[in-house]
MOPAC internal coordinates of N, CA, C and O (Angstrom, degrees):
PM7 1SCF
backbone

  N    0.0000 0     0.00 0     0.00 0    0    0    0
  C    1.4520 1     0.00 0     0.00 0    1    0    0
  C    1.5282 1   110.78 1     0.00 0    2    1    0
  O    1.2310 1   119.80 1   137.56 1    3    2    1
  N    1.3379 1   117.99 1   -42.44 1    3    2    1
  C    1.4575 1   121.41 1  -177.07 1    5    3    2
  C    1.5248 1   113.19 1  -101.17 1    6    5    3
  O    1.2310 1   119.90 1   172.45 1    7    6    5
  N    1.3302 1   117.80 1    -7.55 1    7    6    5
  C    1.4545 1   120.61 1  -179.77 1    9    7    6
  C    1.5165 1   113.99 1    76.58 1   10    9    7
  O    1.2310 1   120.02 1  -162.43 1   11   10    9
  N    1.3249 1   117.57 1    17.57 1   11   10    9
  C    1.4589 1   121.65 1  -178.68 1   13   11   10
  C    1.5238 1   109.45 1   -72.86 1   14   13   11
  O    1.2310 1   120.16 1   -49.94 1   15   14   13
  N    1.3323 1   117.30 1   130.06 1   15   14   13
  C    1.4633 1   122.30 1   178.14 1   17   15   14
  C    1.5195 1   111.95 1  -110.57 1   18   17   15
  O    1.2310 1   120.52 1   160.77 1   19   18   17
  N    1.3218 1   116.61 1   -19.23 1   19   18   17
  C    1.4636 1   121.13 1  -179.46 1   21   19   18
  C    1.5244 1   108.48 1  -130.25 1   22   21   19
  O    1.2310 1   120.97 1   -50.65 1   23   22   21
  N    1.3251 1   115.75 1   129.35 1   23   22   21
  C    1.4534 1   121.99 1   173.06 1   25   23   22
  C    1.5264 1   106.19 1  -117.81 1   26   25   23
  O    1.2310 1   120.56 1   -46.73 1   27   26   25
  N    1.3255 1   116.54 1   133.27 1   27   26   25
  C    1.4601 1   121.38 1   179.89 1   29   27   26
  C    1.5226 1   108.45 1  -114.83 1   30   29   27
  O    1.2310 1   120.65 1   -48.13 1   31   30   29
  N    1.3122 1   116.36 1   131.87 1   31   30   29
  C    1.4554 1   121.28 1   179.42 1   33   31   30
  C    1.5105 1   109.98 1  -165.74 1   34   33   31
  O    1.2310 1   120.67 1    16.51 1   35   34   33
  N    1.3568 1   116.33 1  -163.49 1   35   34   33
  C    1.4586 1   118.87 1   179.67 1   37   35   34
  C    1.5165 1   113.58 1  -132.98 1   38   37   35
  O    1.2310 1   119.81 1   172.09 1   39   38   37
  N    1.3184 1   117.97 1    -7.91 1   39   38   37
  C    1.4583 1   118.90 1  -174.63 1   41   39   38
  C    1.5081 1   116.04 1  -113.99 1   42   41   39
  O    1.2310 1   119.70 1   179.57 1   43   42   41
  N    1.3126 1   118.17 1    -0.43 1   43   42   41
  C    1.4551 1   120.43 1  -178.63 1   45   43   42
  C    1.5135 1   112.39 1    82.50 1   46   45   43
  O    1.2310 1   121.33 1    -6.53 1   47   46   45
  N    1.3103 1   115.06 1   173.47 1   47   46   45
  C    1.4560 1   122.92 1   178.79 1   49   47   46
  C    1.5206 1   108.47 1  -131.74 1   50   49   47
  O    1.2310 1   120.40 1    -8.68 1   51   50   49
  N    1.3176 1   116.84 1   171.32 1   51   50   49
  C    1.4529 1   121.72 1  -176.80 1   53   51   50
  C    1.5215 1   114.46 1   -81.70 1   54   53   51
  O    1.2310 1   121.74 1     0.93 1   55   54   53
  N    1.3265 1   114.28 1  -179.07 1   55   54   53
  C    1.4645 1   122.07 1  -177.12 1   57   55   54
  C    1.5248 1   112.18 1   -61.92 1   58   57   55
  O    1.2310 1   119.72 1   144.59 1   59   58   57
  N    1.3284 1   118.13 1   -35.41 1   59   58   57
  C    1.4689 1   120.41 1   178.93 1   61   59   58
  C    1.5250 1   111.16 1   -63.76 1   62   61   59
  O    1.2310 1   120.43 1   140.77 1   63   62   61
  N    1.3157 1   116.78 1   -39.23 1   63   62   61
  C    1.4667 1   120.32 1   177.95 1   65   63   62
  C    1.5219 1   110.75 1   -67.54 1   66   65   63
  O    1.2310 1   120.24 1   139.02 1   67   66   65
  N    1.3304 1   117.14 1   -40.98 1   67   66   65
  C    1.4635 1   120.60 1   177.64 1   69   67   66
  C    1.5235 1   110.28 1   -61.54 1   70   69   67
  O    1.2310 1   120.32 1   139.18 1   71   70   69
  N    1.3298 1   117.00 1   -40.82 1   71   70   69
  C    1.4661 1   120.74 1   177.17 1   73   71   70
  C    1.5262 1   110.65 1   -63.48 1   74   73   71
  O    1.2310 1   120.19 1   141.22 1   75   74   73
  N    1.3276 1   117.25 1   -38.78 1   75   74   73
  C    1.4704 1   120.45 1   178.26 1   77   75   74
  C    1.5242 1   110.74 1   -66.23 1   78   77   75
  O    1.2310 1   119.93 1   140.70 1   79   78   77
  N    1.3313 1   117.74 1   -39.30 1   79   78   77
  C    1.4705 1   120.28 1   176.48 1   81   79   78
  C    1.5232 1   110.20 1   -60.67 1   82   81   79
  O    1.2310 1   120.62 1   139.89 1   83   82   81
  N    1.3269 1   116.42 1   -40.11 1   83   82   81
  C    1.4597 1   120.95 1   179.45 1   85   83   82
  C    1.5238 1   110.60 1   -66.67 1   86   85   83
  O    1.2310 1   120.35 1   134.00 1   87   86   85
  N    1.3180 1   116.94 1   -46.00 1   87   86   85
  C    1.4716 1   121.40 1  -177.90 1   89   87   86
  C    1.5224 1   112.57 1   -68.64 1   90   89   87
  O    1.2310 1   120.36 1   141.12 1   91   90   89
  N    1.3315 1   116.91 1   -38.88 1   91   90   89
  C    1.4636 1   121.12 1  -171.34 1   93   91   90
  C    1.5247 1   114.51 1  -106.53 1   94   93   91
  O    1.2310 1   120.36 1   173.33 1   95   94   93
  N    1.3265 1   116.92 1    -6.67 1   95   94   93
  C    1.4593 1   119.51 1   178.96 1   97   95   94
  C    1.5129 1   113.66 1    80.43 1   98   97   95
  O    1.2310 1   120.06 1  -126.18 1   99   98   97
  N    1.3260 1   117.50 1    53.82 1   99   98   97
  C    1.4593 1   120.81 1   179.37 1  101   99   98
  C    1.5121 1   111.88 1  -121.76 1  102  101   99
  O    1.2310 1   120.87 1    -6.15 1  103  102  101
  N    1.3243 1   115.94 1   173.85 1  103  102  101
  C    1.4627 1   122.12 1   178.04 1  105  103  102
  C    1.5261 1   110.44 1  -141.54 1  106  105  103
  O    1.2310 1   121.42 1   -22.73 1  107  106  105
  N    1.3203 1   114.88 1   157.27 1  107  106  105
  C    1.4565 1   122.72 1   172.32 1  109  107  106
  C    1.5167 1   106.82 1  -112.45 1  110  109  107
  O    1.2310 1   120.46 1   -60.19 1  111  110  109
  N    1.3141 1   116.72 1   119.81 1  111  110  109
  C    1.4580 1   122.28 1   179.56 1  113  111  110
  C    1.5207 1   108.89 1  -102.55 1  114  113  111
  O    1.2310 1   120.86 1   -54.65 1  115  114  113
  N    1.3181 1   115.96 1   125.35 1  115  114  113
  C    1.4606 1   121.02 1  -176.47 1  117  115  114
  C    1.5214 1   111.11 1   -95.00 1  118  117  115
  O    1.2310 1   121.93 1   -41.14 1  119  118  117
  N    1.3205 1   113.90 1   138.86 1  119  118  117
  C    1.4606 1   123.37 1   173.50 1  121  119  118
  C    1.5220 1   106.84 1   -98.63 1  122  121  119
  O    1.2310 1   120.15 1   -33.64 1  123  122  121
  N    1.2990 1   117.31 1   146.36 1  123  122  121
  C    1.4591 1   120.82 1   177.03 1  125  123  122
  C    1.5239 1   108.67 1   -65.92 1  126  125  123
  O    1.2310 1   120.44 1   -53.07 1  127  126  125
  N    1.3129 1   116.77 1   126.93 1  127  126  125
  C    1.4536 1   121.34 1   178.96 1  129  127  126
  C    1.5198 1   111.97 1   -62.45 1  130  129  127
  O    1.2310 1   120.57 1   -32.98 1  131  130  129
  N    1.3293 1   116.52 1   147.02 1  131  130  129
  C    1.4524 1   120.97 1   178.18 1  133  131  130
  C    1.5182 1   115.08 1    85.28 1  134  133  131
  O    1.2310 1   120.26 1  -172.55 1  135  134  133
  N    1.3274 1   117.11 1     7.45 1  135  134  133
  C    1.4697 1   119.78 1  -177.63 1  137  135  134
  C    1.5259 1   112.53 1  -111.91 1  138  137  135
  O    1.2310 1   119.86 1  -157.92 1  139  138  137
  N    1.3172 1   117.88 1    22.08 1  139  138  137
  C    1.4626 1   121.10 1  -175.50 1  141  139  138
  C    1.5263 1   112.65 1   -57.29 1  142  141  139
  O    1.2310 1   119.94 1   141.05 1  143  142  141
  N    1.3155 1   117.73 1   -38.95 1  143  142  141
  C    1.4711 1   119.74 1  -179.45 1  145  143  142
  C    1.5235 1   111.04 1   -61.82 1  146  145  143
  O    1.2310 1   120.11 1   140.45 1  147  146  145
  N    1.3180 1   117.39 1   -39.55 1  147  146  145
  C    1.4604 1   121.36 1   177.20 1  149  147  146
  C    1.5259 1   110.96 1   -69.54 1  150  149  147
  O    1.2310 1   120.66 1   137.50 1  151  150  149
  N    1.3258 1   116.34 1   -42.50 1  151  150  149
  C    1.4675 1   120.86 1  -177.77 1  153  151  150
  C    1.5234 1   112.16 1   -60.45 1  154  153  151
  O    1.2310 1   120.15 1   143.87 1  155  154  153
  N    1.3147 1   117.32 1   -36.13 1  155  154  153
  C    1.4648 1   119.36 1  -178.27 1  157  155  154
  C    1.5201 1   112.29 1   -65.46 1  158  157  155
  O    1.2310 1   119.97 1   157.45 1  159  158  157
  N    1.3304 1   117.67 1   -22.55 1  159  158  157
  C    1.4675 1   119.69 1   178.88 1  161  159  158
  C    1.5205 1   111.96 1   -71.83 1  162  161  159
  O    1.2310 1   119.82 1   163.93 1  163  162  161
  N    1.3323 1   117.95 1   -16.07 1  163  162  161
  C    1.4654 1   121.68 1   179.96 1  165  163  162
  C    1.5297 1   112.25 1   -85.45 1  166  165  163
  O    1.2310 1   119.79 1   165.87 1  167  166  165
  N    1.3185 1   118.01 1   -14.13 1  167  166  165
  C    1.4667 1   121.77 1  -176.13 1  169  167  166
  C    1.5220 1   109.63 1   -82.86 1  170  169  167
  O    1.2310 1   121.15 1   -58.81 1  171  170  169
  N    1.3333 1   115.41 1   121.19 1  171  170  169
  C    1.4668 1   120.55 1   176.63 1  173  171  170
  C    1.5186 1   111.55 1   -91.38 1  174  173  171
  O    1.2310 1   120.47 1   145.67 1  175  174  173
  N    1.3402 1   116.71 1   -34.33 1  175  174  173
  C    1.4650 1   120.05 1  -178.84 1  177  175  174
  C    1.5220 1   109.70 1  -161.57 1  178  177  175
  O    1.2310 1   120.79 1   -26.78 1  179  178  177
  N    1.3221 1   116.10 1   153.22 1  179  178  177
  C    1.4583 1   122.11 1   170.33 1  181  179  178
  C    1.5205 1   106.47 1   -93.51 1  182  181  179
  O    1.2310 1   120.67 1   -61.36 1  183  182  181
  N    1.3249 1   116.32 1   118.64 1  183  182  181
  C    1.4609 1   121.61 1  -177.73 1  185  183  182
  C    1.5248 1   111.91 1   -85.75 1  186  185  183
  O    1.2310 1   120.48 1   139.90 1  187  186  185
  N    1.3503 1   116.68 1   -40.10 1  187  186  185
  C    1.4597 1   120.01 1  -174.64 1  189  187  186
  C    1.5278 1   108.91 1  -165.06 1  190  189  187
  O    1.2310 1   120.75 1   -21.17 1  191  190  189
  N    1.3347 1   116.17 1   158.83 1  191  190  189
  C    1.4590 1   122.69 1   173.60 1  193  191  190
  C    1.5187 1   107.43 1  -135.03 1  194  193  191
  O    1.2310 1   120.64 1   -55.42 1  195  194  193
  N    1.3297 1   116.39 1   124.58 1  195  194  193
  C    1.4638 1   121.64 1   175.25 1  197  195  194
  C    1.5197 1   108.44 1  -109.58 1  198  197  195
  O    1.2310 1   120.94 1   -27.83 1  199  198  197
  N    1.3073 1   115.80 1   152.17 1  199  198  197
  C    1.4611 1   121.85 1   179.96 1  201  199  198
  C    1.5244 1   110.70 1    55.07 1  202  201  199
  O    1.2310 1   120.83 1  -137.11 1  203  202  201
  N    1.3337 1   116.02 1    42.89 1  203  202  201
  C    1.4617 1   120.28 1  -174.78 1  205  203  202
  C    1.5226 1   113.44 1   -65.07 1  206  205  203
  O    1.2310 1   119.73 1   165.36 1  207  206  205
  N    1.3310 1   118.12 1   -14.64 1  207  206  205
  C    1.4549 1   120.10 1   176.58 1  209  207  206
  C    1.5297 1   111.88 1   -72.63 1  210  209  207
  O    1.2310 1   120.26 1   170.07 1  211  210  209
  N    1.3317 1   117.12 1    -9.93 1  211  210  209
  C    1.4636 1   120.97 1   178.50 1  213  211  210
  C    1.5271 1   112.42 1   -86.93 1  214  213  211
  O    1.2310 1   120.75 1  -178.33 1  215  214  213
  N    1.3323 1   116.16 1     1.67 1  215  214  213
  C    1.4678 1   123.27 1   177.42 1  217  215  214
  C    1.5289 1   111.88 1    54.45 1  218  217  215
  O    1.2310 1   118.21 1    64.34 1  219  218  217
  N    1.3542 1   121.02 1  -115.66 1  219  218  217
  C    1.4671 1   118.20 1  -174.90 1  221  219  218
  C    1.5263 1   113.46 1   -66.61 1  222  221  219
  O    1.2310 1   119.90 1   164.58 1  223  222  221
  N    1.3220 1   117.80 1   -15.42 1  223  222  221
  C    1.4633 1   121.06 1   179.74 1  225  223  222
  C    1.5310 1   111.89 1   -93.26 1  226  225  223
  O    1.2310 1   120.06 1  -174.55 1  227  226  225
  N    1.3135 1   117.49 1     5.45 1  227  226  225
  C    1.4665 1   121.62 1   178.84 1  229  227  226
  C    1.5211 1   110.37 1   -62.11 1  230  229  227
  O    1.2310 1   120.73 1   -19.73 1  231  230  229
  N    1.3226 1   116.20 1   160.27 1  231  230  229
  C    1.4652 1   122.04 1   177.09 1  233  231  230
  C    1.5176 1   108.35 1   -97.11 1  234  233  231
  O    1.2310 1   120.78 1   -65.59 1  235  234  233
  N    1.3109 1   116.11 1   114.41 1  235  234  233
  C    1.4530 1   122.35 1  -176.56 1  237  235  234
  C    1.5199 1   109.91 1  -104.45 1  238  237  235
  O    1.2310 1   120.97 1   -42.18 1  239  238  237
  N    1.3088 1   115.76 1   137.82 1  239  238  237
  C    1.4619 1   120.91 1   174.04 1  241  239  238
  C    1.5268 1   107.24 1  -112.26 1  242  241  239
  O    1.2310 1   121.08 1   -63.18 1  243  242  241
  N    1.3352 1   115.55 1   116.82 1  243  242  241
  C    1.4567 1   122.04 1  -177.73 1  245  243  242
  C    1.5215 1   110.77 1  -112.34 1  246  245  243
  O    1.2310 1   120.72 1   -25.22 1  247  246  245
  N    1.3165 1   116.23 1   154.78 1  247  246  245
  C    1.4636 1   121.97 1   163.43 1  249  247  246
  C    1.5268 1   104.48 1   -99.70 1  250  249  247
  O    1.2310 1   120.80 1   -56.54 1  251  250  249
  N    1.3315 1   116.07 1   123.46 1  251  250  249
  C    1.4600 1   120.50 1  -173.59 1  253  251  250
  C    1.5225 1   111.51 1  -126.92 1  254  253  251
  O    1.2310 1   121.25 1   -17.82 1  255  254  253
  N    1.3278 1   115.21 1   162.18 1  255  254  253
  C    1.4685 1   121.92 1   176.05 1  257  255  254
  C    1.5337 1   107.54 1  -142.54 1  258  257  255
  O    1.2310 1   121.21 1   -44.86 1  259  258  257
  N    1.3394 1   115.29 1   135.14 1  259  258  257
  C    1.4559 1   120.40 1   176.16 1  261  259  258
  C    1.5130 1   114.48 1    68.47 1  262  261  259
  O    1.2310 1   120.14 1  -145.50 1  263  262  261
  N    1.3127 1   117.34 1    34.50 1  263  262  261
  C    1.4568 1   122.50 1  -174.41 1  265  263  262
  C    1.5205 1   110.99 1   -83.39 1  266  265  263
  O    1.2310 1   120.18 1   -48.84 1  267  266  265
  N    1.3086 1   117.26 1   131.16 1  267  266  265
  C    1.4522 1   120.30 1   174.17 1  269  267  266
  C    1.5143 1   111.04 1   133.02 1  270  269  267
  O    1.2310 1   120.56 1     2.15 1  271  270  269
  N    1.3062 1   116.53 1  -177.85 1  271  270  269
  C    1.4635 1   127.19 1     2.59 1  273  271  270
  C    1.5252 1   111.75 1   -76.14 1  274  273  271
  O    1.2310 1   121.63 1   -22.30 1  275  274  273
  N    1.3223 1   114.49 1   157.70 1  275  274  273
  C    1.4593 1   122.40 1   178.41 1  277  275  274
  C    1.5232 1   108.63 1  -123.71 1  278  277  275
  O    1.2310 1   120.55 1   -22.20 1  279  278  277
  N    1.3153 1   116.56 1   157.80 1  279  278  277
  C    1.4539 1   122.91 1  -179.14 1  281  279  278
  C    1.5238 1   108.97 1  -114.48 1  282  281  279
  O    1.2310 1   119.88 1   -51.34 1  283  282  281
  N    1.3244 1   117.83 1   128.66 1  283  282  281
  C    1.4672 1   120.44 1   175.06 1  285  283  282
  C    1.5248 1   106.61 1   -73.10 1  286  285  283
  O    1.2310 1   120.66 1   -74.75 1  287  286  285
  N    1.3254 1   116.35 1   105.25 1  287  286  285
  C    1.4574 1   121.50 1  -175.10 1  289  287  286
  C    1.5252 1   112.76 1   -98.66 1  290  289  287
  O    1.2310 1   119.81 1   156.12 1  291  290  289
  N    1.3335 1   117.98 1   -23.88 1  291  290  289
  C    1.4672 1   123.34 1   175.53 1  293  291  290
  C    1.5217 1   105.75 1  -141.67 1  294  293  291
  O    1.2310 1   120.61 1   -44.50 1  295  294  293
  N    1.3421 1   116.44 1   135.50 1  295  294  293
  C    1.4589 1   117.17 1  -173.94 1  297  295  294
  C    1.5255 1   113.57 1  -129.57 1  298  297  295
  O    1.2310 1   121.20 1    -0.70 1  299  298  297
  N    1.3182 1   115.32 1   179.30 1  299  298  297
  C    1.4610 1   122.06 1  -176.53 1  301  299  298
  C    1.5238 1   112.73 1   -77.10 1  302  301  299
  O    1.2310 1   120.04 1   178.04 1  303  302  301
  N    1.3270 1   117.52 1    -1.96 1  303  302  301
  C    1.4664 1   121.94 1   176.51 1  305  303  302
  C    1.5301 1   111.32 1   -98.94 1  306  305  303
  O    1.2310 1   120.55 1  -173.15 1  307  306  305
  N    1.3306 1   116.56 1     6.85 1  307  306  305
  C    1.4593 1   121.05 1   178.76 1  309  307  306
  C    1.5186 1   114.39 1    83.94 1  310  309  307
  O    1.2310 1   120.13 1  -168.30 1  311  310  309
  N    1.3181 1   117.36 1    11.70 1  311  310  309
  C    1.4634 1   121.46 1   179.80 1  313  311  310
  C    1.5300 1   110.18 1   -88.92 1  314  313  311
  O    1.2310 1   120.95 1   -40.19 1  315  314  313
  N    1.3179 1   115.80 1   139.81 1  315  314  313
  C    1.4599 1   121.35 1   178.84 1  317  315  314
  C    1.5219 1   109.70 1  -134.36 1  318  317  315
  O    1.2310 1   120.58 1   -61.82 1  319  318  317
  N    1.3131 1   116.50 1   118.18 1  319  318  317
  C    1.4587 1   121.10 1   175.53 1  321  319  318
  C    1.5254 1   110.20 1   -60.55 1  322  321  319
  O    1.2310 1   120.40 1   142.17 1  323  322  321
  N    1.3252 1   116.85 1   -37.83 1  323  322  321
  C    1.4590 1   121.15 1  -179.89 1  325  323  322
  C    1.5228 1   110.78 1   -62.60 1  326  325  323
  O    1.2310 1   120.00 1   137.13 1  327  326  325
  N    1.3336 1   117.61 1   -42.87 1  327  326  325
  C    1.4648 1   121.23 1   178.85 1  329  327  326
  C    1.5243 1   110.68 1   -66.44 1  330  329  327
  O    1.2310 1   120.24 1   138.87 1  331  330  329
  N    1.3407 1   117.15 1   -41.13 1  331  330  329
  C    1.4696 1   119.99 1   179.69 1  333  331  330
  C    1.5262 1   110.99 1   -62.99 1  334  333  331
  O    1.2310 1   120.52 1   135.83 1  335  334  333
  N    1.3261 1   116.61 1   -44.17 1  335  334  333
  C    1.4674 1   120.17 1   179.46 1  337  335  334
  C    1.5251 1   110.17 1   -65.33 1  338  337  335
  O    1.2310 1   120.26 1   137.77 1  339  338  337
  N    1.3321 1   117.12 1   -42.23 1  339  338  337
  C    1.4621 1   121.06 1   179.27 1  341  339  338
  C    1.5287 1   110.63 1   -61.56 1  342  341  339
  O    1.2310 1   120.45 1   133.97 1  343  342  341
  N    1.3307 1   116.74 1   -46.03 1  343  342  341
  C    1.4675 1   120.29 1   179.62 1  345  343  342
  C    1.5283 1   111.29 1   -62.90 1  346  345  343
  O    1.2310 1   120.23 1   136.96 1  347  346  345
  N    1.3292 1   117.17 1   -43.04 1  347  346  345
  C    1.4654 1   120.73 1   179.17 1  349  347  346
  C    1.5297 1   110.76 1   -63.02 1  350  349  347
  O    1.2310 1   120.27 1   138.63 1  351  350  349
  N    1.3309 1   117.10 1   -41.37 1  351  350  349
  C    1.4675 1   120.89 1   179.18 1  353  351  350
  C    1.5255 1   110.82 1   -65.12 1  354  353  351
  O    1.2310 1   120.47 1   138.89 1  355  354  353
  N    1.3280 1   116.70 1   -41.11 1  355  354  353
  C    1.4715 1   120.02 1   178.26 1  357  355  354
  C    1.5287 1   110.89 1   -63.49 1  358  357  355
  O    1.2310 1   120.65 1   137.63 1  359  358  357
  N    1.3432 1   116.37 1   -42.37 1  359  358  357
  C    1.4672 1   120.29 1   178.78 1  361  359  358
  C    1.5265 1   111.03 1   -62.40 1  362  361  359
  O    1.2310 1   120.32 1   136.11 1  363  362  361
  N    1.3364 1   116.99 1   -43.89 1  363  362  361
  C    1.4672 1   120.67 1   179.94 1  365  363  362
  C    1.5277 1   111.06 1   -66.07 1  366  365  363
  O    1.2310 1   120.83 1   141.99 1  367  366  365
  N    1.3167 1   116.01 1   -38.01 1  367  366  365
  C    1.4696 1   120.07 1   178.25 1  369  367  366
  C    1.5226 1   110.02 1   -63.20 1  370  369  367
  O    1.2310 1   120.85 1   133.29 1  371  370  369
  N    1.3400 1   115.98 1   -46.71 1  371  370  369
  C    1.4638 1   120.03 1   180.00 1  373  371  370
  C    1.5242 1   110.92 1   -61.41 1  374  373  371
  O    1.2310 1   120.28 1   138.69 1  375  374  373
  N    1.3364 1   117.06 1   -41.31 1  375  374  373
  C    1.4637 1   120.65 1   178.99 1  377  375  374
  C    1.5269 1   110.96 1   -64.75 1  378  377  375
  O    1.2310 1   120.13 1   137.44 1  379  378  377
  N    1.3248 1   117.36 1   -42.56 1  379  378  377
  C    1.4675 1   121.00 1   179.65 1  381  379  378
  C    1.5262 1   110.77 1   -64.51 1  382  381  379
  O    1.2310 1   120.26 1   138.15 1  383  382  381
  N    1.3204 1   117.10 1   -41.85 1  383  382  381
  C    1.4621 1   120.40 1   178.63 1  385  383  382
  C    1.5234 1   111.13 1   -65.53 1  386  385  383
  O    1.2310 1   120.64 1   142.22 1  387  386  385
  N    1.3400 1   116.39 1   -37.78 1  387  386  385
  C    1.4658 1   120.20 1   178.78 1  389  387  386
  C    1.5266 1   110.97 1   -63.51 1  390  389  387
  O    1.2310 1   120.38 1   138.98 1  391  390  389
  N    1.3370 1   116.88 1   -41.02 1  391  390  389
  C    1.4677 1   120.97 1   178.11 1  393  391  390
  C    1.5310 1   110.43 1   -60.64 1  394  393  391
  O    1.2310 1   120.67 1   144.87 1  395  394  393
  N    1.3282 1   116.33 1   -35.13 1  395  394  393
  C    1.4669 1   120.94 1  -179.97 1  397  395  394
  C    1.5245 1   112.30 1   -84.47 1  398  397  395
  O    1.2310 1   120.75 1   177.26 1  399  398  397
  N    1.3432 1   116.17 1    -2.74 1  399  398  397
  C    1.4570 1   119.72 1   179.82 1  401  399  398
  C    1.5126 1   114.08 1    80.88 1  402  401  399
  O    1.2310 1   120.19 1  -163.56 1  403  402  401
  N    1.3198 1   117.24 1    16.44 1  403  402  401
  C    1.4643 1   122.08 1   179.78 1  405  403  402
  C    1.5195 1   108.56 1   -95.70 1  406  405  403
  O    1.2310 1   121.02 1   -51.41 1  407  406  405
  N    1.3330 1   115.65 1   128.59 1  407  406  405
  C    1.4637 1   119.53 1   177.82 1  409  407  406
  C    1.5215 1   108.84 1   -86.05 1  410  409  407
  O    1.2310 1   121.28 1   -48.37 1  411  410  409
  N    1.3372 1   115.16 1   131.63 1  411  410  409
  C    1.4701 1   117.99 1  -179.51 1  413  411  410
  C    1.5026 1   111.82 1  -102.12 1  414  413  411
  O    1.2310 1   120.10 1   180.00 1  415  414  413

């Protein structure tokens, strides 16, 4: 609807967004959590705000300089770093519980 190809955030997005990135050729770029004070120094101006009634979840358009580094966390090939980490954590949890004799 808006023609957005890049979304920047720190918490990831859901499966529907990942499917849209695959269909439309977009990516989700992750910022390192806990660096908000540093990130604000890169903002030169606020260009626009959409969905401003959503408060912190609003879509902000900034003019920035020197932004990054960023991590491609979800891509147009359907890959999600968040899903890979979640799956690996679940596998390790299941293995640890099995060693302790706990059925999951």
